[in-house]
N, CA, C and O atoms as a MOPAC input file, in Angstrom:
PM7 MOZYME 1SCF
protein

 N     -3.42100 1    -8.93400 1    -5.44000 1
 C     -4.81700 1    -8.69400 1    -5.71600 1
 C     -5.11900 1    -7.19800 1    -5.83400 1
 O     -5.77500 1    -6.76000 1    -6.77900 1
 N     -4.63500 1    -6.43100 1    -4.87100 1
 C     -4.91700 1    -5.00000 1    -4.90500 1
 C     -4.22000 1    -4.32800 1    -6.06900 1
 O     -4.66000 1    -3.28200 1    -6.54700 1
 N     -3.14200 1    -4.92400 1    -6.52200 1
 C     -2.40300 1    -4.35600 1    -7.62900 1
 C     -3.26100 1    -4.34700 1    -8.88400 1
 O     -3.26000 1    -3.37100 1    -9.63400 1
 N     -3.98600 1    -5.41900 1    -9.11100 1
 C     -4.79600 1    -5.55200 1   -10.30400 1
 C     -6.16900 1    -4.92600 1   -10.15100 1
 O     -6.93600 1    -4.87800 1   -11.11300 1
 N     -6.49000 1    -4.45000 1    -8.96900 1
 C     -7.80600 1    -3.87600 1    -8.72800 1
 C     -7.91900 1    -2.45000 1    -9.24200 1
 O     -9.01000 1    -1.88000 1    -9.22700 1
 N     -6.82700 1    -1.86400 1    -9.69200 1
 C     -6.86100 1    -0.48200 1   -10.15500 1
 C     -7.62100 1    -0.33100 1   -11.46600 1
 O     -7.85500 1     0.79100 1   -11.91600 1
 N     -8.01100 1    -1.44200 1   -12.08600 1
 C     -8.72300 1    -1.37400 1   -13.35900 1
 C    -10.05100 1    -0.65200 1   -13.22000 1
 O    -10.47000 1     0.05100 1   -14.13900 1
 N    -10.71700 1    -0.81500 1   -12.09000 1
 C    -11.95600 1    -0.08500 1   -11.88900 1
 C    -11.89700 1     0.65000 1   -10.56600 1
 O    -11.39400 1     0.12100 1    -9.57400 1
 N    -12.40200 1     1.85300 1   -10.55300 1
 C    -12.32400 1     2.69000 1    -9.36400 1
 C    -13.03200 1     2.09800 1    -8.16600 1
 O    -12.50800 1     2.14600 1    -7.05300 1
 N    -14.23000 1     1.53300 1    -8.37300 1
 C    -14.98900 1     0.97200 1    -7.26000 1
 C    -14.26500 1    -0.22000 1    -6.65400 1
 O    -14.22200 1    -0.36700 1    -5.43300 1
 N    -13.70500 1    -1.05800 1    -7.48700 1
 C    -12.97600 1    -2.21400 1    -6.98400 1
 C    -11.74100 1    -1.76300 1    -6.22900 1
 O    -11.40800 1    -2.33300 1    -5.19000 1
 N    -11.06000 1    -0.74900 1    -6.73300 1
 C     -9.86100 1    -0.24100 1    -6.06100 1
 C    -10.21200 1     0.29800 1    -4.69100 1
 O     -9.51600 1     0.01000 1    -3.71800 1
 N    -11.28800 1     1.08100 1    -4.59400 1
 C    -11.66400 1     1.65200 1    -3.30600 1
 C    -12.07600 1     0.55800 1    -2.33700 1
 O    -11.75700 1     0.64100 1    -1.15000 1
 N    -12.78100 1    -0.47500 1    -2.81400 1
 C    -13.18400 1    -1.55900 1    -1.94500 1
 C    -11.96500 1    -2.32200 1    -1.45300 1
 O    -11.87300 1    -2.63500 1    -0.26600 1
 N    -11.02400 1    -2.62800 1    -2.34600 1
 C     -9.81800 1    -3.34400 1    -1.96300 1
 C     -8.96800 1    -2.49700 1    -1.02900 1
 O     -8.40700 1    -3.01300 1    -0.06200 1
 N     -8.86700 1    -1.21100 1    -1.30600 1
 C     -8.12100 1    -0.31500 1    -0.44500 1
 C     -8.74000 1    -0.26000 1     0.94400 1
 O     -8.02300 1    -0.26700 1     1.94500 1
 N    -10.04900 1    -0.20700 1     1.01100 1
 C    -10.73400 1    -0.19300 1     2.30200 1
 C    -10.44500 1    -1.46200 1     3.08700 1
 O    -10.17500 1    -1.40200 1     4.28600 1
 N    -10.49900 1    -2.59800 1     2.42800 1
 C    -10.22400 1    -3.87200 1     3.10000 1
 C     -8.78900 1    -3.89600 1     3.61100 1
 O     -8.54300 1    -4.30000 1     4.74700 1
 N     -7.84100 1    -3.46800 1     2.78200 1
 C     -6.43700 1    -3.44800 1     3.21100 1
 C     -6.23700 1    -2.54000 1     4.41300 1
 O     -5.57800 1    -2.92700 1     5.37800 1
 N     -6.79400 1    -1.34700 1     4.36600 1
 C     -6.60400 1    -0.39800 1     5.46700 1
 C     -7.26500 1    -0.90100 1     6.73000 1
 O     -6.71000 1    -0.73100 1     7.81600 1
 N     -8.42300 1    -1.51200 1     6.63000 1
 C     -9.09500 1    -2.04500 1     7.81900 1
 C     -8.27800 1    -3.16800 1     8.44100 1
 O     -8.13700 1    -3.22400 1     9.66200 1
 N     -7.73900 1    -4.06000 1     7.62000 1
 C     -6.93000 1    -5.16900 1     8.14700 1
 C     -5.65800 1    -4.65700 1     8.80700 1
 O     -5.29800 1    -5.09400 1     9.90000 1
 N     -4.98200 1    -3.73400 1     8.14100 1
 C     -3.74700 1    -3.18700 1     8.70600 1
 C     -4.05900 1    -2.36100 1     9.95500 1
 O     -3.30500 1    -2.39900 1    10.92700 1
 N     -5.15800 1    -1.62200 1     9.93400 1
 C     -5.56500 1    -0.86200 1    11.11800 1
 C     -5.77700 1    -1.79000 1    12.30800 1
 O     -5.35700 1    -1.49200 1    13.42600 1
 N     -6.42200 1    -2.90000 1    12.05700 1
 C     -6.69400 1    -3.84000 1    13.14300 1
 C     -5.39300 1    -4.35900 1    13.76100 1
 O     -5.28400 1    -4.46700 1    14.98200 1
 N     -4.41900 1    -4.67600 1    12.92500 1
 C     -3.13300 1    -5.16200 1    13.43100 1
 C     -2.42600 1    -4.07000 1    14.23500 1
 O     -1.94400 1    -4.32300 1    15.33900 1
 N     -2.36300 1    -2.85600 1    13.68200 1
 C     -1.70500 1    -1.77100 1    14.39400 1
 C     -2.44600 1    -1.38500 1    15.66800 1
 O     -1.82100 1    -0.98100 1    16.64800 1
 N     -3.76800 1    -1.50700 1    15.66300 1
 C     -4.52200 1    -1.20500 1    16.88400 1
 C     -4.23100 1    -2.23000 1    17.96900 1
 O     -4.12900 1    -1.88000 1    19.14500 1
 N     -4.09600 1    -3.49800 1    17.58100 1
 C     -3.76000 1    -4.51400 1    18.58200 1
 C     -2.37000 1    -4.28000 1    19.16600 1
 O     -2.11900 1    -4.62100 1    20.32200 1
 N     -1.47200 1    -3.70500 1    18.38200 1
 C     -0.11900 1    -3.43100 1    18.86000 1
 C     -0.07300 1    -2.16900 1    19.72900 1
 O      0.51800 1    -2.18000 1    20.80800 1
 N     -0.69800 1    -1.08400 1    19.25800 1
 C     -0.54200 1     0.21000 1    19.93100 1
 C     -1.66600 1     0.53400 1    20.92000 1
 O     -1.42500 1     1.23400 1    21.90400 1
 N     -2.85500 1     0.05400 1    20.69100 1
 C     -4.04900 1     0.38000 1    21.48100 1
 C     -4.40900 1     1.86800 1    21.44000 1
 O     -5.08100 1     2.37800 1    22.33600 1
 N     -3.95300 1     2.55800 1    20.39000 1
 C     -4.29300 1     3.96200 1    20.17100 1
 C     -4.93900 1     4.05000 1    18.79700 1
 O     -4.29800 1     3.74700 1    17.79000 1
 N     -6.19400 1     4.45800 1    18.74500 1
 C     -6.95800 1     4.39400 1    17.50000 1
 C     -6.41000 1     5.31200 1    16.41200 1
 O     -6.18100 1     4.86400 1    15.28800 1
 N     -6.20100 1     6.57200 1    16.72400 1
 C     -5.72700 1     7.51500 1    15.69200 1
 C     -4.34200 1     7.13400 1    15.18300 1
 O     -4.08100 1     7.20600 1    13.98200 1
 N     -3.45400 1     6.72900 1    16.08900 1
 C     -2.11400 1     6.32600 1    15.68300 1
 C     -2.18000 1     5.09200 1    14.78900 1
 O     -1.45900 1     5.01200 1    13.79400 1
 N     -3.02300 1     4.14400 1    15.12700 1
 C     -3.18000 1     2.94700 1    14.30900 1
 C     -3.73000 1     3.30300 1    12.92500 1
 O     -3.33300 1     2.70300 1    11.92600 1
 N     -4.62600 1     4.26000 1    12.86700 1
 C     -5.19900 1     4.70800 1    11.58800 1
 C     -4.12400 1     5.35200 1    10.71400 1
 O     -4.02700 1     5.04100 1     9.52700 1
 N     -3.31900 1     6.24000 1    11.28500 1
 C     -2.25900 1     6.90600 1    10.53500 1
 C     -1.21200 1     5.89500 1    10.08900 1
 O     -0.76200 1     5.93700 1     8.94400 1
 N     -0.81800 1     4.98800 1    10.97600 1
 C      0.16100 1     3.96100 1    10.61300 1
 C     -0.36700 1     3.04100 1     9.52000 1
 O      0.39100 1     2.61200 1     8.64900 1
 N     -1.64600 1     2.73800 1     9.55900 1
 C     -2.23700 1     1.89400 1     8.51400 1
 C     -2.19000 1     2.59500 1     7.16000 1
 O     -1.86400 1     1.97200 1     6.14900 1
 N     -2.51300 1     3.88300 1     7.13600 1
 C     -2.44100 1     4.63900 1     5.88200 1
 C     -1.01900 1     4.67000 1     5.33600 1
 O     -0.80400 1     4.47600 1     4.13900 1
 N     -0.05400 1     4.91300 1     6.20800 1
 C      1.34400 1     4.97700 1     5.76900 1
 C      1.82700 1     3.60900 1     5.30800 1
 O      2.52300 1     3.51200 1     4.29700 1
 N      1.47100 1     2.54500 1     6.03400 1
 C      1.90400 1     1.19800 1     5.66900 1
 C      1.36800 1     0.79600 1     4.29900 1
 O      2.10100 1     0.23500 1     3.48400 1
 N      0.10600 1     1.07700 1     4.04500 1
 C     -0.47800 1     0.73600 1     2.74100 1
 C      0.16300 1     1.59000 1     1.64300 1
 O      0.36500 1     1.10400 1     0.53000 1
 N      0.48300 1     2.83900 1     1.93400 1
 C      1.16800 1     3.68400 1     0.95100 1
 C      2.55800 1     3.13900 1     0.63200 1
 O      2.98200 1     3.16200 1    -0.52300 1
 N      3.26200 1     2.65400 1     1.64000 1
 C      4.58500 1     2.05700 1     1.40700 1
 C      4.44500 1     0.78900 1     0.56600 1
 O      5.25400 1     0.55200 1    -0.33100 1
 N      3.42900 1    -0.02400 1     0.84500 1
 C      3.19600 1    -1.21300 1     0.02900 1
 C      2.92500 1    -0.84000 1    -1.42800 1
 O      3.43000 1    -1.48800 1    -2.34400 1
 N      2.13200 1     0.20000 1    -1.63400 1
 C      1.85200 1     0.65700 1    -2.99900 1
 C      3.11400 1     1.16600 1    -3.68000 1
 O      3.32800 1     0.91200 1    -4.86600 1
 N      3.94700 1     1.88200 1    -2.93800 1
 C      5.19200 1     2.39700 1    -3.51000 1
 C      6.11700 1     1.26200 1    -3.92200 1
 O      6.73000 1     1.31200 1    -4.98800 1
 N      6.21800 1     0.24100 1    -3.07900 1
 C      7.04600 1    -0.92500 1    -3.41700 1
 C      6.49500 1    -1.61200 1    -4.65800 1
 O      7.26200 1    -2.03700 1    -5.52200 1
 N      5.18200 1    -1.72400 1    -4.75500 1
 C      4.57800 1    -2.36200 1    -5.93200 1
 C      4.82900 1    -1.54600 1    -7.19600 1
 O      5.13700 1    -2.10900 1    -8.24700 1
 N      4.70000 1    -0.23700 1    -7.10100 1
 C      4.95100 1     0.61600 1    -8.26800 1
 C      6.40500 1     0.49700 1    -8.69800 1
 O      6.69300 1     0.35900 1    -9.88700 1
 N      7.32400 1     0.54900 1    -7.73600 1
 C      8.73900 1     0.42800 1    -8.06400 1
 C      9.05200 1    -0.94400 1    -8.64600 1
 O      9.84800 1    -1.05400 1    -9.57800 1
 N      8.43200 1    -1.99000 1    -8.10500 1
 C      8.65300 1    -3.33800 1    -8.62400 1
 C      8.20800 1    -3.48800 1   -10.05700 1
 O      8.91600 1    -4.08300 1   -10.86900 1
 N      7.04500 1    -2.95800 1   -10.38000 1
 C      6.57700 1    -3.04800 1   -11.75400 1
 C      7.39200 1    -2.14800 1   -12.68100 1
 O      7.56500 1    -2.46600 1   -13.85800 1
 N      7.88900 1    -1.03600 1   -12.16200 1
 C      8.75600 1    -0.18500 1   -12.98300 1
 C     10.06900 1    -0.89000 1   -13.28500 1
 O     10.60100 1    -0.76200 1   -14.38700 1
 N     10.60100 1    -1.63800 1   -12.31100 1
 C     11.83400 1    -2.39100 1   -12.54400 1
 C     11.58200 1    -3.52400 1   -13.53000 1
 O     12.41300 1    -3.79600 1   -14.39600 1
 N     10.43800 1    -4.18100 1   -13.40000 1
 C     10.10600 1    -5.25000 1   -14.34700 1
 C      9.97800 1    -4.73000 1   -15.77200 1
 O     10.32300 1    -5.42500 1   -16.72700 1
 N      9.48600 1    -3.51900 1   -15.90800 1
 C      9.26400 1    -2.93200 1   -17.22800 1
 C     10.30200 1    -1.86400 1   -17.55000 1
 O     10.01100 1    -0.92200 1   -18.28700 1
 N     11.49700 1    -1.99900 1   -17.01100 1
 C     12.49300 1    -0.94400 1   -17.15500 1
 C     13.00700 1    -0.77300 1   -18.57300 1
 O     13.65400 1     0.23300 1   -18.86500 1
 N     12.74500 1    -1.71300 1   -19.45900 1
 C     13.17600 1    -1.55800 1   -20.84500 1
 C     12.39500 1    -0.45900 1   -21.56200 1
 O     12.86000 1     0.09400 1   -22.55800 1
 N     11.22700 1    -0.15300 1   -21.05800 1
 C     10.47300 1     0.96600 1   -21.62300 1
 C     11.12900 1     2.27000 1   -21.17600 1
 O     11.60100 1     2.36600 1   -20.04300 1
 N     11.16200 1     3.23800 1   -22.01900 1
 C     11.90200 1     4.46400 1   -21.75200 1
 C     11.42400 1     5.25200 1   -20.55000 1
 O     12.24400 1     5.75000 1   -19.78000 1
 N     10.12100 1     5.37900 1   -20.36900 1
 C      9.61700 1     6.22600 1   -19.29700 1
 C      9.68700 1     5.55900 1   -17.93300 1
 O      9.52700 1     6.23700 1   -16.91800 1
 N      9.91600 1     4.28000 1   -17.87700 1
 C     10.01000 1     3.59500 1   -16.59100 1
 C     11.30000 1     3.94600 1   -15.85100 1
 O     11.33700 1     3.89100 1   -14.62200 1
 N     12.34500 1     4.30200 1   -16.57500 1
 C     13.59900 1     4.65800 1   -15.90500 1
 C     13.43400 1     5.93200 1   -15.08400 1
 O     14.07700 1     6.08500 1   -14.04500 1
 N     12.58700 1     6.83800 1   -15.53300 1
 C     12.32200 1     8.05500 1   -14.75700 1
 C     11.60300 1     7.72200 1   -13.45200 1
 O     11.90300 1     8.30200 1   -12.40900 1
 N     10.66200 1     6.79700 1   -13.51100 1
 C      9.95000 1     6.37700 1   -12.30400 1
 C     10.91200 1     5.70200 1   -11.33900 1
 O     10.85500 1     5.94300 1   -10.13300 1
 N     11.79200 1     4.86200 1   -11.85800 1
 C     12.77500 1     4.18900 1   -11.00600 1
 C     13.69100 1     5.22000 1   -10.34700 1
 O     13.99900 1     5.10300 1    -9.16100 1
 N     14.12500 1     6.22300 1   -11.10200 1
 C     14.98500 1     7.26000 1   -10.53600 1
 C     14.28800 1     8.04300 1    -9.43200 1
 O     14.90500 1     8.36900 1    -8.41800 1
 N     13.02100 1     8.34300 1    -9.62000 1
 C     12.27100 1     9.08200 1    -8.60000 1
 C     12.09500 1     8.23800 1    -7.33800 1
 O     12.28100 1     8.73200 1    -6.22600 1
 N     11.73700 1     6.96300 1    -7.51400 1
 C     11.43500 1     6.11900 1    -6.35900 1
 C     12.67100 1     5.60500 1    -5.64000 1
 O     12.56000 1     5.14200 1    -4.50400 1
 N     13.83800 1     5.66900 1    -6.25400 1
 C     15.05500 1     5.23300 1    -5.57600 1
 C     15.87800 1     6.40600 1    -5.06700 1
 O     16.94600 1     6.19500 1    -4.49300 1
 N     15.41900 1     7.61800 1    -5.25600 1
 C     16.14300 1     8.79600 1    -4.78200 1
 C     15.53800 1     9.26100 1    -3.46500 1
 O     14.70600 1     8.58200 1    -2.86300 1
 N     15.97900 1    10.43000 1    -3.03900 1
 C     15.46200 1    10.99200 1    -1.79200 1
 C     14.01500 1    11.45400 1    -1.92000 1
 O     13.38500 1    11.78200 1    -0.91500 1
 N     13.48500 1    11.48500 1    -3.11900 1
 C     12.09600 1    11.90200 1    -3.32700 1
 C     11.09300 1    10.79200 1    -3.04200 1
 O      9.88500 1    11.01200 1    -3.13000 1
 N     11.57400 1     9.61700 1    -2.70600 1
 C     10.66700 1     8.50300 1    -2.42500 1
 C      9.77100 1     8.80900 1    -1.22700 1
 O      8.62500 1     8.36100 1    -1.18200 1
 N     10.27700 1     9.55800 1    -0.27000 1
 C      9.46600 1     9.94300 1     0.89200 1
 C      8.29800 1    10.80800 1     0.44700 1
 O      7.18900 1    10.66800 1     0.96300 1
 N      8.53600 1    11.69200 1    -0.49900 1
 C      7.45000 1    12.52800 1    -1.01700 1
 C      6.39400 1    11.69300 1    -1.73600 1
 O      5.20000 1    11.97800 1    -1.64800 1
 N      6.84100 1    10.66100 1    -2.44600 1
 C      5.90300 1     9.76900 1    -3.12700 1
 C      5.05000 1     9.02500 1    -2.10700 1
 O      3.84000 1     8.88400 1    -2.28400 1
 N      5.69000 1     8.54800 1    -1.03200 1
 C      4.93400 1     7.85100 1     0.02100 1
 C      3.93100 1     8.80000 1     0.66500 1
 O      2.79600 1     8.40600 1     0.93000 1
 N      4.32800 1    10.03600 1     0.92000 1
 C      3.39400 1    11.00300 1     1.50100 1
 C      2.25100 1    11.31700 1     0.53900 1
 O      1.10600 1    11.46100 1     0.96600 1
 N      2.55300 1    11.42300 1    -0.75300 1
 C      1.50800 1    11.64400 1    -1.74900 1
 C      0.53300 1    10.46600 1    -1.78600 1
 O     -0.68100 1    10.66300 1    -1.82000 1
 N      1.06100 1     9.25300 1    -1.78000 1
 C      0.18500 1     8.08100 1    -1.78400 1
 C     -0.60100 1     7.96000 1    -0.48500 1
 O     -1.72600 1     7.46000 1    -0.49300 1
 N     -0.03100 1     8.40700 1     0.63000 1
 C     -0.77500 1     8.41900 1     1.88500 1
 C     -1.96900 1     9.36300 1     1.77400 1
 O     -3.06300 1     9.04600 1     2.24100 1
 N     -1.75700 1    10.51500 1     1.15900 1
 C     -2.86400 1    11.44600 1     0.94300 1
 C     -3.92800 1    10.88300 1     0.02700 1
 O     -5.12100 1    11.06200 1     0.27200 1
 N     -3.50600 1    10.20100 1    -1.03100 1
 C     -4.46500 1     9.56300 1    -1.93800 1
 C     -5.23900 1     8.47100 1    -1.19700 1
 O     -6.45500 1     8.35600 1    -1.35100 1
 N     -4.54100 1     7.67900 1    -0.40200 1
 C     -5.21800 1     6.64200 1     0.38300 1
 C     -6.21300 1     7.25600 1     1.35000 1
 O     -7.31700 1     6.73600 1     1.51800 1
 N     -5.83600 1     8.35600 1     1.98900 1
 C     -6.75000 1     9.02700 1     2.91700 1
 C     -7.98500 1     9.52500 1     2.18500 1
 O     -9.09500 1     9.44900 1     2.71200 1
 N     -7.79800 1    10.03200 1     0.97800 1
 C     -8.92100 1    10.54500 1     0.19900 1
 C     -9.88300 1     9.41900 1    -0.19600 1
 O    -11.09900 1     9.61000 1    -0.17400 1
 N     -9.34200 1     8.23900 1    -0.56000 1
 C    -10.18000 1     7.14700 1    -1.04000 1
 C    -10.62900 1     6.17500 1     0.04300 1
 O    -11.56700 1     5.40800 1    -0.17400 1
 N     -9.98600 1     6.19000 1     1.19200 1
 C    -10.32900 1     5.19300 1     2.21400 1
 C    -11.58100 1     5.62000 1     2.96800 1
 O    -11.98300 1     6.78200 1     2.91100 1
 N    -12.19000 1     4.68400 1     3.66900 1
 C    -13.37200 1     5.04300 1     4.45700 1
 C    -12.98700 1     5.95200 1     5.61900 1
 O    -11.81100 1     6.06800 1     5.96300 1
 N    -13.96300 1     6.58200 1     6.20700 1
 C    -13.69200 1     7.49200 1     7.31400 1
 C    -13.21800 1     6.72600 1     8.54000 1
 O    -13.38700 1     5.51100 1     8.64700 1
 N    -12.63100 1     7.46100 1     9.44100 1
 C    -12.09700 1     6.86900 1    10.66700 1
 C    -13.20400 1     6.17700 1    11.46300 1
 O    -12.99300 1     5.09400 1    12.00900 1
 N    -14.35600 1     6.78700 1    11.52900 1
 C    -15.47400 1     6.21300 1    12.29200 1
 C    -15.97800 1     4.91100 1    11.67200 1
 O    -16.31000 1     3.96800 1    12.39000 1
 N    -16.03400 1     4.85700 1    10.34900 1
 C    -16.50900 1     3.62600 1     9.71200 1
 C    -15.48600 1     2.50000 1     9.84000 1
 O    -15.86000 1     1.32800 1     9.89400 1
 N    -14.20800 1     2.84300 1     9.88900 1
 C    -13.19200 1     1.81000 1    10.10800 1
 C    -13.33000 1     1.22100 1    11.49700 1
 O    -13.19000 1     0.01100 1    11.67700 1
 N    -13.60200 1     2.06100 1    12.47500 1
 C    -13.75900 1     1.56800 1    13.84800 1
 C    -14.93300 1     0.59900 1    13.94000 1
 O    -14.85200 1    -0.39700 1    14.65800 1
 N    -16.02100 1     0.87400 1    13.22500 1
 C    -17.16900 1    -0.03600 1    13.27800 1
 C    -16.91500 1    -1.31200 1    12.48700 1
 O    -17.40100 1    -2.37600 1    12.86900 1
 N    -16.16400 1    -1.22800 1    11.39200 1
 C    -15.88200 1    -2.40700 1    10.56800 1
 C    -14.81100 1    -3.31200 1    11.16400 1
 O    -14.72500 1    -4.48600 1    10.80300 1
 N    -14.00700 1    -2.79100 1    12.05700 1
 C    -12.89800 1    -3.57000 1    12.62200 1
 C    -13.40500 1    -4.74500 1    13.44100 1
 O    -12.76100 1    -5.79400 1    13.47800 1
 N    -14.51800 1    -4.59300 1    14.08300 1
 C    -15.01800 1    -5.64200 1    14.97000 1
 C    -15.65200 1    -6.81500 1    14.24200 1
 O    -15.97900 1    -7.82500 1    14.86600 1
 N    -15.82900 1    -6.70200 1    12.94500 1
 C    -16.39400 1    -7.79700 1    12.17200 1
 C    -15.35600 1    -8.89200 1    11.97600 1
 O    -14.15400 1    -8.63600 1    12.03600 1
 N    -15.82000 1   -10.09900 1    11.74500 1
 C    -14.89900 1   -11.21400 1    11.48600 1
 C    -14.09800 1   -10.91300 1    10.22900 1
 O    -14.62000 1   -10.36900 1     9.25600 1
 N    -12.82800 1   -11.27600 1    10.26600 1
 C    -11.99700 1   -10.89700 1     9.12900 1
 C    -11.11300 1   -12.03800 1     8.67000 1
 O    -10.78700 1   -12.95600 1     9.42200 1
 N    -10.74200 1   -11.94400 1     7.41700 1
 C     -9.85000 1   -12.89200 1     6.78200 1
 C     -8.65100 1   -12.09400 1     6.27300 1
 O     -8.81300 1   -11.14200 1     5.51000 1
 N     -7.46500 1   -12.47900 1     6.69000 1
 C     -6.26800 1   -11.71000 1     6.36700 1
 C     -5.57000 1   -12.20500 1     5.11200 1
 O     -4.42800 1   -11.81900 1     4.86500 1
 N     -6.20500 1   -13.03700 1     4.32000 1
 C     -5.53300 1   -13.61100 1     3.15300 1
 C     -5.15200 1   -12.53700 1     2.13300 1
 O     -4.06600 1   -12.61700 1     1.55900 1
 N     -5.99300 1   -11.54600 1     1.88800 1
 C     -5.68200 1   -10.47700 1     0.94600 1
 C     -4.44800 1    -9.70400 1     1.39600 1
 O     -3.56800 1    -9.40600 1     0.58800 1
 N     -4.38500 1    -9.38600 1     2.66800 1
 C     -3.23600 1    -8.64900 1     3.19300 1
 C     -1.96300 1    -9.47700 1     3.10100 1
 O     -0.91500 1    -8.95500 1     2.72100 1
 N     -2.03600 1   -10.74700 1     3.44100 1
 C     -0.86400 1   -11.61700 1     3.38800 1
 C     -0.37200 1   -11.76900 1     1.95000 1
 O      0.83100 1   -11.70200 1     1.69800 1
 N     -1.28700 1   -11.97100 1     1.01300 1
 C     -0.89900 1   -12.11900 1    -0.39500 1
 C     -0.25500 1   -10.83200 1    -0.90500 1
 O      0.76100 1   -10.88500 1    -1.59700 1
 N     -0.82600 1    -9.69400 1    -0.57600 1
 C     -0.28700 1    -8.42400 1    -1.04400 1
 C      1.09900 1    -8.16000 1    -0.45800 1
 O      1.99100 1    -7.69400 1    -1.16700 1
 N      1.28700 1    -8.45400 1     0.82400 1
 C      2.59600 1    -8.27000 1     1.44600 1
 C      3.61100 1    -9.23700 1     0.84400 1
 O      4.76000 1    -8.85900 1     0.61800 1
 N      3.20700 1   -10.47300 1     0.58400 1
 C      4.13100 1   -11.43400 1    -0.02700 1
 C      4.52900 1   -11.02100 1    -1.44400 1
 O      5.69500 1   -11.14400 1    -1.82000 1
 N      3.57700 1   -10.53800 1    -2.22200 1
 C      3.89300 1   -10.05500 1    -3.57300 1
 C      4.86700 1    -8.89000 1    -3.48700 1
 O      5.81500 1    -8.81400 1    -4.26800 1
 N      4.63800 1    -7.98300 1    -2.54200 1
 C      5.55100 1    -6.85400 1    -2.38700 1
 C      6.92900 1    -7.28900 1    -1.90800 1
 O      7.93300 1    -6.68800 1    -2.29200 1
 N      6.99300 1    -8.31300 1    -1.08400 1
 C      8.30500 1    -8.81200 1    -0.64300 1
 C      9.07200 1    -9.42600 1    -1.80400 1
 O     10.28300 1    -9.23300 1    -1.91900 1
 N      8.38000 1   -10.16200 1    -2.66400 1
 C      9.02800 1   -10.73000 1    -3.84900 1
 C      9.50100 1    -9.61400 1    -4.78100 1
 O     10.61400 1    -9.67200 1    -5.30400 1
 N      8.65900 1    -8.60100 1    -4.98800 1
 C      9.05500 1    -7.46700 1    -5.82100 1
 C     10.23500 1    -6.71400 1    -5.20800 1
 O     11.12700 1    -6.26600 1    -5.92900 1
 N     10.24200 1    -6.57600 1    -3.89400 1
 C     11.34700 1    -5.88600 1    -3.23400 1
 C     12.64800 1    -6.66200 1    -3.38800 1
 O     13.70300 1    -6.06700 1    -3.61000 1
 N     12.58200 1    -7.98000 1    -3.27200 1
 C     13.78200 1    -8.79800 1    -3.47400 1
 C     14.25500 1    -8.68100 1    -4.91900 1
 O     15.45500 1    -8.57400 1    -5.17000 1
 N     13.34100 1    -8.70000 1    -5.85200 1
 C     13.70400 1    -8.55600 1    -7.26700 1
 C     14.31700 1    -7.18600 1    -7.53100 1
 O     15.31000 1    -7.07500 1    -8.25100 1
 N     13.72500 1    -6.13700 1    -6.94700 1
 C     14.27100 1    -4.79300 1    -7.11200 1
 C     15.69700 1    -4.72300 1    -6.57000 1
 O     16.57600 1    -4.13100 1    -7.19600 1
 N     15.92000 1    -5.32300 1    -5.41800 1
 C     17.24500 1    -5.30700 1    -4.80600 1
 C     18.26700 1    -5.97700 1    -5.71900 1
 O     19.38600 1    -5.49200 1    -5.88700 1
 N     17.86700 1    -7.07900 1    -6.29300 1
 C     18.79900 1    -7.79300 1    -7.17400 1
 C     19.03300 1    -7.04800 1    -8.48800 1
 O     20.15100 1    -7.04700 1    -9.00200 1
 N     18.01000 1    -6.42500 1    -9.02900 1
 C     18.12300 1    -5.75200 1   -10.31400 1
 C     18.79900 1    -4.38000 1   -10.20600 1
 O     19.52000 1    -3.97500 1   -11.11900 1
 N     18.57900 1    -3.68200 1    -9.12900 1
 C     19.11800 1    -2.32900 1    -9.00400 1
 C     20.48700 1    -2.30000 1    -8.34900 1
 O     21.04800 1    -1.22500 1    -8.13600 1
 N     21.01500 1    -3.43100 1    -8.03500 1
 C     22.31200 1    -3.51600 1    -7.38300 1
 C     23.42700 1    -3.23600 1    -8.28100 1
 O     24.58300 1    -3.27400 1    -7.86100 1

């Protein structure tokens, strides 16, 4: 779902906010440290985005420019890409204070589960194709 939300900026920011809030809630229940849960949520969503980008690049690898993306994301520079996406997520996500207030609302984890499952399928496909 979040993959296709990039078509419009407002939808992307809303979907990104929902993903970060859901992941923050899970990490907060595990760690009980708010700032650490916030940072881990940003990094986790950035890793999910990186896996999705790499998966779509592998699917479209017959196009010439996709091989460059695959080379970047499968090399040692992948950490830099994750850090860059973490910064982008931080820029577009809601503030730390608003996440804390939104966390207590009733939530549905279906978007997060679907996105993680899509990324797991893409990761398995990448493993098989890049082997």
